[in-house]
Every structure is written in C-alpha cells, then in structure tokens.
N, CA, C, O and the ligand as a Tripos MOL2 file, in Angstrom:
@<TRIPOS>MOLECULE
protein
  269   267    68     0     0
PROTEIN
NO_CHARGES

@<TRIPOS>ATOM
      1 N          72.8200   78.1870  100.0830 N.3       1 MET1
      2 CA         73.9740   78.7320   99.3640 C.3       1 MET1
      3 C          74.6480   77.6490   98.5370 C.2       1 MET1
      4 O          74.7810   76.5070   98.9780 O.2       1 MET1
      5 N          75.0580   78.0080   97.3710 N.am      2 ALA2
      6 CA         75.7160   77.0510   96.4790 C.3       2 ALA2
      7 C          77.2270   77.1340   96.6610 C.2       2 ALA2
      8 O          77.9480   77.4990   95.7330 O.2       2 ALA2
      9 N          77.6950   76.8040   97.8270 N.am      3 GLY3
     10 CA         79.1370   76.7930   98.0490 C.3       3 GLY3
     11 C          79.7250   78.1790   98.1490 C.2       3 GLY3
     12 O          79.0060   79.1580   98.3490 O.2       3 GLY3
     13 N          81.0210   78.2580   98.0110 N.am      4 SER4
     14 CA         81.7210   79.5270   98.1740 C.3       4 SER4
     15 C          82.1350   80.0730   96.8150 C.2       4 SER4
     16 O          83.3170   80.2960   96.5520 O.2       4 SER4
     17 N          81.1460   80.2820   95.9600 N.am      5 ASP5
     18 CA         81.4400   80.7390   94.6120 C.3       5 ASP5
     19 C          81.3090   82.2590   94.5650 C.2       5 ASP5
     20 O          80.2090   82.8010   94.4530 O.2       5 ASP5
     21 N          82.4400   82.9230   94.6510 N.am      6 HIS6
     22 CA         82.4310   84.3800   94.7030 C.3       6 HIS6
     23 C          83.3560   84.9630   93.6400 C.2       6 HIS6
     24 O          84.3350   84.3410   93.2260 O.2       6 HIS6
     25 N          83.0190   86.1610   93.2190 N.am      7 VAL7
     26 CA         83.8860   86.8850   92.3050 C.3       7 VAL7
     27 C          84.5200   88.0600   93.0580 C.2       7 VAL7
     28 O          84.0530   88.4600   94.1250 O.2       7 VAL7
     29 N          85.5830   88.5950   92.4830 N.am      8 ALA8
     30 CA         86.2710   89.7150   93.1060 C.3       8 ALA8
     31 C          85.6510   91.0230   92.6370 C.2       8 ALA8
     32 O          85.5120   91.2690   91.4380 O.2       8 ALA8
     33 N          85.2860   91.8520   93.5990 N.am      9 GLY9
     34 CA         84.8140   93.1920   93.2940 C.3       9 GLY9
     35 C          85.8170   94.2050   93.8110 C.2       9 GLY9
     36 O          86.5630   93.9340   94.7530 O.2       9 GLY9
     37 N          85.8300   95.3820   93.1850 N.am     10 ARG10
     38 CA         86.7790   96.3920   93.6300 C.3      10 ARG10
     39 C          86.0500   97.6800   93.9950 C.2      10 ARG10
     40 O          85.2570   98.2080   93.2150 O.2      10 ARG10
     41 N          86.3350   98.1710   95.1970 N.am     11 ASP11
     42 CA         85.8500   99.4740   95.6230 C.3      11 ASP11
     43 C          86.7300  100.5220   94.9550 C.2      11 ASP11
     44 O          87.9200  100.6250   95.2510 O.2      11 ASP11
     45 N          86.1420  101.2920   94.0610 N.am     12 GLN12
     46 CA         86.9580  102.2110   93.2610 C.3      12 GLN12
     47 C          87.4910  103.3760   94.0790 C.2      12 GLN12
     48 O          88.4440  104.0350   93.6640 O.2      12 GLN12
     49 N          86.8920  103.6410   95.2370 N.am     13 GLU13
     50 CA         87.3990  104.7260   96.0660 C.3      13 GLU13
     51 C          88.6670  104.3290   96.8090 C.2      13 GLU13
     52 O          89.5950  105.1260   96.9480 O.2      13 GLU13
     53 N          88.6950  103.0920   97.2840 N.am     14 THR14
     54 CA         89.8170  102.6620   98.1110 C.3      14 THR14
     55 C          90.7520  101.6940   97.4040 C.2      14 THR14
     56 O          91.8960  101.5140   97.8200 O.2      14 THR14
     57 N          90.2610  101.0660   96.3270 N.am     15 GLY15
     58 CA         91.0540  100.0640   95.6440 C.3      15 GLY15
     59 C          91.0320   98.7060   96.3210 C.2      15 GLY15
     60 O          91.6700   97.7590   95.8620 O.2      15 GLY15
     61 N          90.2910   98.6210   97.4180 N.am     16 ARG16
     62 CA         90.2230   97.3600   98.1690 C.3      16 ARG16
     63 C          89.3600   96.3390   97.4250 C.2      16 ARG16
     64 O          88.3400   96.6850   96.8300 O.2      16 ARG16
     65 N          89.7890   95.0790   97.4710 N.am     17 ALA17
     66 CA         89.0270   93.9980   96.8390 C.3      17 ALA17
     67 C          88.0150   93.4230   97.8240 C.2      17 ALA17
     68 O          88.3420   93.1750   98.9840 O.2      17 ALA17
     69 N          86.7850   93.2140   97.3560 N.am     18 HIS18
     70 CA         85.7320   92.6020   98.1520 C.3      18 HIS18
     71 C          85.1950   91.3810   97.4220 C.2      18 HIS18
     72 O          85.2740   91.2900   96.1970 O.2      18 HIS18
     73 N          84.6480   90.4410   98.1910 N.am     19 ALA19
     74 CA         84.0430   89.2450   97.6110 C.3      19 ALA19
     75 C          82.5650   89.4990   97.3240 C.2      19 ALA19
     76 O          81.8200   89.9390   98.1990 O.2      19 ALA19
     77 N          82.1500   89.2160   96.0880 N.am     20 VAL20
     78 CA         80.7580   89.3770   95.6840 C.3      20 VAL20
     79 C          80.2130   88.0040   95.2930 C.2      20 VAL20
     80 O          80.8030   87.3270   94.4510 O.2      20 VAL20
     81 N          79.0950   87.5830   95.8900 N.am     21 PRO21
     82 CA         78.5160   86.2950   95.4650 C.3      21 PRO21
     83 C          78.2350   86.3100   93.9680 C.2      21 PRO21
     84 O          77.7910   87.3190   93.4190 O.2      21 PRO21
     85 N          78.4980   85.1800   93.3100 N.am     22 ARG22
     86 CA         78.3910   85.1630   91.8550 C.3      22 ARG22
     87 C          76.9710   85.4830   91.3800 C.2      22 ARG22
     88 O          76.7960   86.1370   90.3520 O.2      22 ARG22
     89 N          75.9640   85.0290   92.1180 N.am     23 ASP23
     90 CA         74.6010   85.3190   91.6620 C.3      23 ASP23
     91 C          74.2820   86.8060   91.7700 C.2      23 ASP23
     92 O          73.4880   87.3320   90.9900 O.2      23 ASP23
     93 N          74.8980   87.4790   92.7330 N.am     24 VAL24
     94 CA         74.7410   88.9320   92.8370 C.3      24 VAL24
     95 C          75.4650   89.6250   91.6800 C.2      24 VAL24
     96 O          74.9370   90.5550   91.0690 O.2      24 VAL24
     97 N          76.6750   89.1610   91.3940 N.am     25 ALA25
     98 CA         77.4620   89.7760   90.3270 C.3      25 ALA25
     99 C          76.8140   89.5780   88.9630 C.2      25 ALA25
    100 O          77.0370   90.3750   88.0510 O.2      25 ALA25
    101 N          76.0130   88.5240   88.8130 N.am     26 ASP26
    102 CA         75.3130   88.2880   87.5490 C.3      26 ASP26
    103 C          74.1470   89.2420   87.3630 C.2      26 ASP26
    104 O          73.6400   89.3990   86.2520 O.2      26 ASP26
    105 N          73.7210   89.8780   88.4430 N.am     27 GLY27
    106 CA         72.6050   90.8090   88.3760 C.3      27 GLY27
    107 C          73.0860   92.2150   88.0630 C.2      27 GLY27
    108 O          74.2680   92.4270   87.7930 O.2      27 GLY27
    109 N          72.1650   93.1820   88.1000 N.am     28 PRO28
    110 CA         72.5140   94.5640   87.7660 C.3      28 PRO28
    111 C          73.3120   95.2410   88.8840 C.2      28 PRO28
    112 O          73.1580   94.9060   90.0580 O.2      28 PRO28
    113 N          74.1600   96.1880   88.5060 N.am     29 ALA29
    114 CA         74.8760   97.0160   89.4670 C.3      29 ALA29
    115 C          73.8710   97.9080   90.1800 C.2      29 ALA29
    116 O          72.7930   98.1370   89.6320 O.2      29 ALA29
    117 N          74.1600   98.4200   91.3620 N.am     30 PRO30
    118 CA         75.4200   98.2330   92.0900 C.3      30 PRO30
    119 C          75.4640   96.8820   92.7990 C.2      30 PRO30
    120 O          74.4450   96.3370   93.2240 O.2      30 PRO30
    121 N          76.6730   96.3720   92.9070 N.am     31 TRP31
    122 CA         76.8760   95.0990   93.5750 C.3      31 TRP31
    123 C          77.3710   95.3400   94.9970 C.2      31 TRP31
    124 O          78.0660   96.3170   95.2760 O.2      31 TRP31
    125 N          76.9960   94.4290   95.8840 N.am     32 LEU32
    126 CA         77.4440   94.5320   97.2690 C.3      32 LEU32
    127 C          78.3740   93.3690   97.5980 C.2      32 LEU32
    128 O          78.0740   92.2130   97.3010 O.2      32 LEU32
    129 N          79.4960   93.6920   98.2090 N.am     33 GLY33
    130 CA         80.3440   92.6510   98.7520 C.3      33 GLY33
    131 C          79.6600   91.9800   99.9260 C.2      33 GLY33
    132 O          78.6980   92.5130  100.4800 O.2      33 GLY33
    133 N          80.1550   90.8110  100.3070 N.am     34 VAL34
    134 CA         79.5140   90.0850  101.4070 C.3      34 VAL34
    135 C          79.6090   90.8640  102.7190 C.2      34 VAL34
    136 O          78.8460   90.5930  103.6460 O.2      34 VAL34
    137 N          80.5230   91.8200  102.8140 N.am     35 CYS35
    138 CA         80.6380   92.6510  104.0060 C.3      35 CYS35
    139 C          79.6910   93.8500  103.9570 C.2      35 CYS35
    140 O          79.5830   94.5910  104.9340 O.2      35 CYS35
    141 N          79.0010   94.0480  102.8240 N.am     36 GLY36
    142 CA         78.0380   95.1240  102.7110 C.3      36 GLY36
    143 C          78.5470   96.3700  102.0050 C.2      36 GLY36
    144 O          77.7970   97.3320  101.8380 O.2      36 GLY36
    145 N          79.8060   96.3690  101.5870 N.am     37 VAL37
    146 CA         80.3620   97.5160  100.8910 C.3      37 VAL37
    147 C          80.0510   97.4110   99.3900 C.2      37 VAL37
    148 O          80.2970   96.3670   98.7860 O.2      37 VAL37
    149 N          79.5160   98.4720   98.7860 N.am     38 PRO38
    150 CA         79.2570   98.4390   97.3510 C.3      38 PRO38
    151 C          80.5420   98.5390   96.5430 C.2      38 PRO38
    152 O          81.4660   99.2680   96.9040 O.2      38 PRO38
    153 N          80.5860   97.7920   95.4380 N.am     39 VAL39
    154 CA         81.7600   97.8160   94.5760 C.3      39 VAL39
    155 C          81.3550   98.2680   93.1790 C.2      39 VAL39
    156 O          80.2440   97.9950   92.7270 O.2      39 VAL39
    157 N          82.2500   98.9490   92.5110 N.am     40 GLY40
    158 CA         81.9550   99.4960   91.1910 C.3      40 GLY40
    159 C          82.3570   98.5910   90.0540 C.2      40 GLY40
    160 O          81.8920   98.7580   88.9270 O.2      40 GLY40
    161 N          83.2280   97.6230   90.3420 N.am     41 VAL41
    162 CA         83.7630   96.7430   89.3040 C.3      41 VAL41
    163 C          83.7890   95.3220   89.8430 C.2      41 VAL41
    164 O          84.1610   95.1040   90.9960 O.2      41 VAL41
    165 N          83.3990   94.3540   89.0220 N.am     42 VAL42
    166 CA         83.6280   92.9530   89.3650 C.3      42 VAL42
    167 C          84.5510   92.3690   88.3000 C.2      42 VAL42
    168 O          84.3710   92.6060   87.1060 O.2      42 VAL42
    169 N          85.5240   91.6130   88.7460 N.am     43 GLN43
    170 CA         86.6040   91.2190   87.8370 C.3      43 GLN43
    171 C          87.2540   89.9130   88.2760 C.2      43 GLN43
    172 O          88.2350   89.9220   89.0190 O.2      43 GLN43
    173 N          86.7110   88.7990   87.8200 N.am     44 GLY44
    174 CA         87.3730   87.5240   88.0330 C.3      44 GLY44
    175 C          87.0620   86.8940   89.3740 C.2      44 GLY44
    176 O          86.1890   87.3530   90.1110 O.2      44 GLY44
    177 N          87.7900   85.8390   89.6720 N.am     45 SER45
    178 CA         87.5000   85.0330   90.8450 C.3      45 SER45
    179 C          88.0130   85.6830   92.1280 C.2      45 SER45
    180 O          89.0850   86.2880   92.1450 O.2      45 SER45
    181 N          87.2300   85.5500   93.2030 N.am     46 TRP46
    182 CA         87.6740   86.0340   94.5190 C.3      46 TRP46
    183 C          88.9430   85.3140   94.9480 C.2      46 TRP46
    184 O          89.7970   85.9010   95.6130 O.2      46 TRP46
    185 N          89.0710   84.0570   94.5760 N.am     47 ALA47
    186 CA         90.2560   83.2870   94.9630 C.3      47 ALA47
    187 C          91.4760   83.6540   94.1350 C.2      47 ALA47
    188 O          92.5830   83.2120   94.4450 O.2      47 ALA47
    189 N          91.2990   84.4540   93.0880 N.am     48 GLY48
    190 CA         92.3750   84.7540   92.1550 C.3      48 GLY48
    191 C          93.1440   86.0130   92.5160 C.2      48 GLY48
    192 O          92.9800   86.5730   93.6000 O.2      48 GLY48
    193 N          93.9870   86.4470   91.5870 N.am     49 PRO49
    194 CA         94.8920   87.5790   91.8480 C.3      49 PRO49
    195 C          94.1860   88.9220   92.0300 C.2      49 PRO49
    196 O          94.7780   89.8540   92.5730 O.2      49 PRO49
    197 N          92.9400   89.0380   91.5910 N.am     50 ARG50
    198 CA         92.2230   90.3070   91.7910 C.3      50 ARG50
    199 C          91.3900   90.3020   93.0650 C.2      50 ARG50
    200 O          90.7750   91.3050   93.4270 O.2      50 ARG50
    201 N          91.3820   89.1440   93.7430 N.am     51 GLY51
    202 CA         90.6420   89.0340   94.9910 C.3      51 GLY51
    203 C          91.5950   88.8180   96.1460 C.2      51 GLY51
    204 O          92.2900   89.7370   96.5800 O.2      51 GLY51
    205 N          91.6170   87.5810   96.6430 N.am     52 LEU52
    206 CA         92.5050   87.2690   97.7570 C.3      52 LEU52
    207 C          93.9670   87.5350   97.4360 C.2      52 LEU52
    208 O          94.7590   87.8310   98.3300 O.2      52 LEU52
    209 N          94.3260   87.4300   96.1620 N.am     53 GLY53
    210 CA         95.7140   87.6250   95.7750 C.3      53 GLY53
    211 C          96.0810   89.0730   95.5140 C.2      53 GLY53
    212 O          97.2200   89.3690   95.1520 O.2      53 GLY53
    213 N          95.1200   89.9890   95.6950 N.am     54 SER54
    214 CA         95.4010   91.3890   95.4080 C.3      54 SER54
    215 C          96.1640   92.0260   96.5670 C.2      54 SER54
    216 O          96.4150   91.3880   97.5900 O.2      54 SER54
    217 N          96.5260   93.2920   96.3870 N.am     55 ALA55
    218 CA         97.3200   93.9850   97.4050 C.3      55 ALA55
    219 C          96.5260   94.2560   98.6750 C.2      55 ALA55
    220 O          97.0990   94.3470   99.7610 O.2      55 ALA55
    221 N          95.1980   94.3850   98.5410 N.am     56 ASP56
    222 CA         94.4020   94.8020   99.6980 C.3      56 ASP56
    223 C          93.0460   94.1050   99.7220 C.2      56 ASP56
    224 O          92.0170   94.7500   99.5220 O.2      56 ASP56
    225 N          93.0350   92.8020   99.9630 N.am     57 PRO57
    226 CA         91.7470   92.1050  100.0760 C.3      57 PRO57
    227 C          91.0420   92.4870  101.3740 C.2      57 PRO57
    228 O          91.6790   92.6150  102.4190 O.2      57 PRO57
    229 N          89.7440   92.6660  101.3050 N.am     58 CYS58
    230 CA         88.9590   93.0630  102.4770 C.3      58 CYS58
    231 C          89.0030   91.9660  103.5470 C.2      58 CYS58
    232 O          88.6400   90.8240  103.2660 O.2      58 CYS58
    233 N          89.4360   92.2880  104.7500 N.am     59 PRO59
    234 CA         89.5260   91.2550  105.7870 C.3      59 PRO59
    235 C          88.1610   90.7260  106.2060 C.2      59 PRO59
    236 O          88.0430   89.5600  106.5820 O.2      59 PRO59
    237 N          87.1310   91.5620  106.1470 N.am     60 ASP60
    238 CA         85.7880   91.0910  106.5070 C.3      60 ASP60
    239 C          85.2720   90.0990  105.4710 C.2      60 ASP60
    240 O          84.7210   89.0560  105.8210 O.2      60 ASP60
    241 N          85.4530   90.4290  104.1920 N.am     61 CYS61
    242 CA         85.0250   89.4990  103.1410 C.3      61 CYS61
    243 C          85.7920   88.1910  103.2430 C.2      61 CYS61
    244 O          85.2080   87.1180  103.0900 O.2      61 CYS61
    245 N          87.0730   88.2660  103.4950 N.am     62 ARG62
    246 CA         87.8790   87.0510  103.5930 C.3      62 ARG62
    247 C          87.3520   86.1570  104.7200 C.2      62 ARG62
    248 O          87.2380   84.9420  104.5570 O.2      62 ARG62
    249 N          87.0350   86.7640  105.8510 N.am     63 ARG63
    250 CA         86.5290   86.0020  106.9840 C.3      63 ARG63
    251 C          85.1490   85.4140  106.6800 C.2      63 ARG63
    252 O          84.8770   84.2550  106.9940 O.2      63 ARG63
    253 N          84.2810   86.2260  106.0640 N.am     64 LEU64
    254 CA         82.9160   85.7750  105.8240 C.3      64 LEU64
    255 C          82.8630   84.6690  104.7680 C.2      64 LEU64
    256 O          82.0780   83.7290  104.8900 O.2      64 LEU64
    257 N          83.6920   84.7810  103.7420 N.am     65 VAL65
    258 CA         83.6700   83.7570  102.6900 C.3      65 VAL65
    259 C          84.2570   82.4570  103.1910 C.2      65 VAL65
    260 O          83.7590   81.3840  102.8510 O.2      65 VAL65
    261 N          85.2910   82.5300  103.9830 N.am     66 LEU66
    262 CA         85.8820   81.3110  104.5000 C.3      66 LEU66
    263 C          85.0060   80.6850  105.5750 C.2      66 LEU66
    264 O          85.1270   79.4960  105.8700 O.2      66 LEU66
    265 N          84.1170   81.4960  106.1640 N.am     67 GLY67
    266 CA         83.2050   80.9820  107.1640 C.3      67 GLY67
    267 C          83.9000   80.8150  108.5070 C.2      67 GLY67
    268 O          83.2750   80.3880  109.4770 O.2      67 GLY67
    269 ZN         84.4830   93.4230  101.9570 Zn       68 ZN68
@<TRIPOS>BOND
     1     1     2 1
     2     2     3 1
     3     3     4 2
     4     3     5 am
     5     5     6 1
     6     6     7 1
     7     7     8 2
     8     7     9 am
     9     9    10 1
    10    10    11 1
    11    11    12 2
    12    11    13 am
    13    13    14 1
    14    14    15 1
    15    15    16 2
    16    15    17 am
    17    17    18 1
    18    18    19 1
    19    19    20 2
    20    19    21 am
    21    21    22 1
    22    22    23 1
    23    23    24 2
    24    23    25 am
    25    25    26 1
    26    26    27 1
    27    27    28 2
    28    27    29 am
    29    29    30 1
    30    30    31 1
    31    31    32 2
    32    31    33 am
    33    33    34 1
    34    34    35 1
    35    35    36 2
    36    35    37 am
    37    37    38 1
    38    38    39 1
    39    39    40 2
    40    39    41 am
    41    41    42 1
    42    42    43 1
    43    43    44 2
    44    43    45 am
    45    45    46 1
    46    46    47 1
    47    47    48 2
    48    47    49 am
    49    49    50 1
    50    50    51 1
    51    51    52 2
    52    51    53 am
    53    53    54 1
    54    54    55 1
    55    55    56 2
    56    55    57 am
    57    57    58 1
    58    58    59 1
    59    59    60 2
    60    59    61 am
    61    61    62 1
    62    62    63 1
    63    63    64 2
    64    63    65 am
    65    65    66 1
    66    66    67 1
    67    67    68 2
    68    67    69 am
    69    69    70 1
    70    70    71 1
    71    71    72 2
    72    71    73 am
    73    73    74 1
    74    74    75 1
    75    75    76 2
    76    75    77 am
    77    77    78 1
    78    78    79 1
    79    79    80 2
    80    79    81 am
    81    81    82 1
    82    82    83 1
    83    83    84 2
    84    83    85 am
    85    85    86 1
    86    86    87 1
    87    87    88 2
    88    87    89 am
    89    89    90 1
    90    90    91 1
    91    91    92 2
    92    91    93 am
    93    93    94 1
    94    94    95 1
    95    95    96 2
    96    95    97 am
    97    97    98 1
    98    98    99 1
    99    99   100 2
   100    99   101 am
   101   101   102 1
   102   102   103 1
   103   103   104 2
   104   103   105 am
   105   105   106 1
   106   106   107 1
   107   107   108 2
   108   107   109 am
   109   109   110 1
   110   110   111 1
   111   111   112 2
   112   111   113 am
   113   113   114 1
   114   114   115 1
   115   115   116 2
   116   115   117 am
   117   117   118 1
   118   118   119 1
   119   119   120 2
   120   119   121 am
   121   121   122 1
   122   122   123 1
   123   123   124 2
   124   123   125 am
   125   125   126 1
   126   126   127 1
   127   127   128 2
   128   127   129 am
   129   129   130 1
   130   130   131 1
   131   131   132 2
   132   131   133 am
   133   133   134 1
   134   134   135 1
   135   135   136 2
   136   135   137 am
   137   137   138 1
   138   138   139 1
   139   139   140 2
   140   139   141 am
   141   141   142 1
   142   142   143 1
   143   143   144 2
   144   143   145 am
   145   145   146 1
   146   146   147 1
   147   147   148 2
   148   147   149 am
   149   149   150 1
   150   150   151 1
   151   151   152 2
   152   151   153 am
   153   153   154 1
   154   154   155 1
   155   155   156 2
   156   155   157 am
   157   157   158 1
   158   158   159 1
   159   159   160 2
   160   159   161 am
   161   161   162 1
   162   162   163 1
   163   163   164 2
   164   163   165 am
   165   165   166 1
   166   166   167 1
   167   167   168 2
   168   167   169 am
   169   169   170 1
   170   170   171 1
   171   171   172 2
   172   171   173 am
   173   173   174 1
   174   174   175 1
   175   175   176 2
   176   175   177 am
   177   177   178 1
   178   178   179 1
   179   179   180 2
   180   179   181 am
   181   181   182 1
   182   182   183 1
   183   183   184 2
   184   183   185 am
   185   185   186 1
   186   186   187 1
   187   187   188 2
   188   187   189 am
   189   189   190 1
   190   190   191 1
   191   191   192 2
   192   191   193 am
   193   193   194 1
   194   194   195 1
   195   195   196 2
   196   195   197 am
   197   197   198 1
   198   198   199 1
   199   199   200 2
   200   199   201 am
   201   201   202 1
   202   202   203 1
   203   203   204 2
   204   203   205 am
   205   205   206 1
   206   206   207 1
   207   207   208 2
   208   207   209 am
   209   209   210 1
   210   210   211 1
   211   211   212 2
   212   211   213 am
   213   213   214 1
   214   214   215 1
   215   215   216 2
   216   215   217 am
   217   217   218 1
   218   218   219 1
   219   219   220 2
   220   219   221 am
   221   221   222 1
   222   222   223 1
   223   223   224 2
   224   223   225 am
   225   225   226 1
   226   226   227 1
   227   227   228 2
   228   227   229 am
   229   229   230 1
   230   230   231 1
   231   231   232 2
   232   231   233 am
   233   233   234 1
   234   234   235 1
   235   235   236 2
   236   235   237 am
   237   237   238 1
   238   238   239 1
   239   239   240 2
   240   239   241 am
   241   241   242 1
   242   242   243 1
   243   243   244 2
   244   243   245 am
   245   245   246 1
   246   246   247 1
   247   247   248 2
   248   247   249 am
   249   249   250 1
   250   250   251 1
   251   251   252 2
   252   251   253 am
   253   253   254 1
   254   254   255 1
   255   255   256 2
   256   255   257 am
   257   257   258 1
   258   258   259 1
   259   259   260 2
   260   259   261 am
   261   261   262 1
   262   262   263 1
   263   263   264 2
   264   263   265 am
   265   265   266 1
   266   266   267 1
   267   267   268 2
@<TRIPOS>SUBSTRUCTURE
     1 MET1         2 RESIDUE 1 A MET
     2 ALA2         6 RESIDUE 1 A ALA
     3 GLY3        10 RESIDUE 1 A GLY
     4 SER4        14 RESIDUE 1 A SER
     5 ASP5        18 RESIDUE 1 A ASP
     6 HIS6        22 RESIDUE 1 A HIS
     7 VAL7        26 RESIDUE 1 A VAL
     8 ALA8        30 RESIDUE 1 A ALA
     9 GLY9        34 RESIDUE 1 A GLY
    10 ARG10       38 RESIDUE 1 A ARG
    11 ASP11       42 RESIDUE 1 A ASP
    12 GLN12       46 RESIDUE 1 A GLN
    13 GLU13       50 RESIDUE 1 A GLU
    14 THR14       54 RESIDUE 1 A THR
    15 GLY15       58 RESIDUE 1 A GLY
    16 ARG16       62 RESIDUE 1 A ARG
    17 ALA17       66 RESIDUE 1 A ALA
    18 HIS18       70 RESIDUE 1 A HIS
    19 ALA19       74 RESIDUE 1 A ALA
    20 VAL20       78 RESIDUE 1 A VAL
    21 PRO21       82 RESIDUE 1 A PRO
    22 ARG22       86 RESIDUE 1 A ARG
    23 ASP23       90 RESIDUE 1 A ASP
    24 VAL24       94 RESIDUE 1 A VAL
    25 ALA25       98 RESIDUE 1 A ALA
    26 ASP26      102 RESIDUE 1 A ASP
    27 GLY27      106 RESIDUE 1 A GLY
    28 PRO28      110 RESIDUE 1 A PRO
    29 ALA29      114 RESIDUE 1 A ALA
    30 PRO30      118 RESIDUE 1 A PRO
    31 TRP31      122 RESIDUE 1 A TRP
    32 LEU32      126 RESIDUE 1 A LEU
    33 GLY33      130 RESIDUE 1 A GLY
    34 VAL34      134 RESIDUE 1 A VAL
    35 CYS35      138 RESIDUE 1 A CYS
    36 GLY36      142 RESIDUE 1 A GLY
    37 VAL37      146 RESIDUE 1 A VAL
    38 PRO38      150 RESIDUE 1 A PRO
    39 VAL39      154 RESIDUE 1 A VAL
    40 GLY40      158 RESIDUE 1 A GLY
    41 VAL41      162 RESIDUE 1 A VAL
    42 VAL42      166 RESIDUE 1 A VAL
    43 GLN43      170 RESIDUE 1 A GLN
    44 GLY44      174 RESIDUE 1 A GLY
    45 SER45      178 RESIDUE 1 A SER
    46 TRP46      182 RESIDUE 1 A TRP
    47 ALA47      186 RESIDUE 1 A ALA
    48 GLY48      190 RESIDUE 1 A GLY
    49 PRO49      194 RESIDUE 1 A PRO
    50 ARG50      198 RESIDUE 1 A ARG
    51 GLY51      202 RESIDUE 1 A GLY
    52 LEU52      206 RESIDUE 1 A LEU
    53 GLY53      210 RESIDUE 1 A GLY
    54 SER54      214 RESIDUE 1 A SER
    55 ALA55      218 RESIDUE 1 A ALA
    56 ASP56      222 RESIDUE 1 A ASP
    57 PRO57      226 RESIDUE 1 A PRO
    58 CYS58      230 RESIDUE 1 A CYS
    59 PRO59      234 RESIDUE 1 A PRO
    60 ASP60      238 RESIDUE 1 A ASP
    61 CYS61      242 RESIDUE 1 A CYS
    62 ARG62      246 RESIDUE 1 A ARG
    63 ARG63      250 RESIDUE 1 A ARG
    64 LEU64      254 RESIDUE 1 A LEU
    65 VAL65      258 RESIDUE 1 A VAL
    66 LEU66      262 RESIDUE 1 A LEU
    67 GLY67      266 RESIDUE 1 A GLY
    68 ZN68       269 GROUP 0 **** ****
C-alpha cells in the first residue's frame, strides 16, 4: 500500500462519506469504500471537509484508514 492516500466517496442513499483508495477512485465506477460499501460519487480528499470533516463520516472507514 502506498500510504493512506484516500479520497472521499459519498453513498448517495444515505449521504454518508466513505474512504475510497485513490487507485480505486482512478478506475471505473462503481467504487468501493474501504469498508466495502459502494459509493456513487468521489469528491476530494478523505481528510478534507467532504470526508472526515463531513457531517457523517463512516466510522468503519475512519477506523480502517487510520489503521
Ligand atoms: Zn465506509
């Protein structure tokens, strides 16, 4: 793994933010968060306001990315 380089993905059904590995996000949709939930949108850094800084960051993704 090349460090903790993740982007923020959003589950459009729940609005919850999930962490998506950047190499996954660079590929074709659908994208999977590190917790296994598919996301419909990827938007910026996981560490940023649309990820960890959002209203509802996924607790599983947060735990898995931080290790
Ligand atoms: Zn998640």
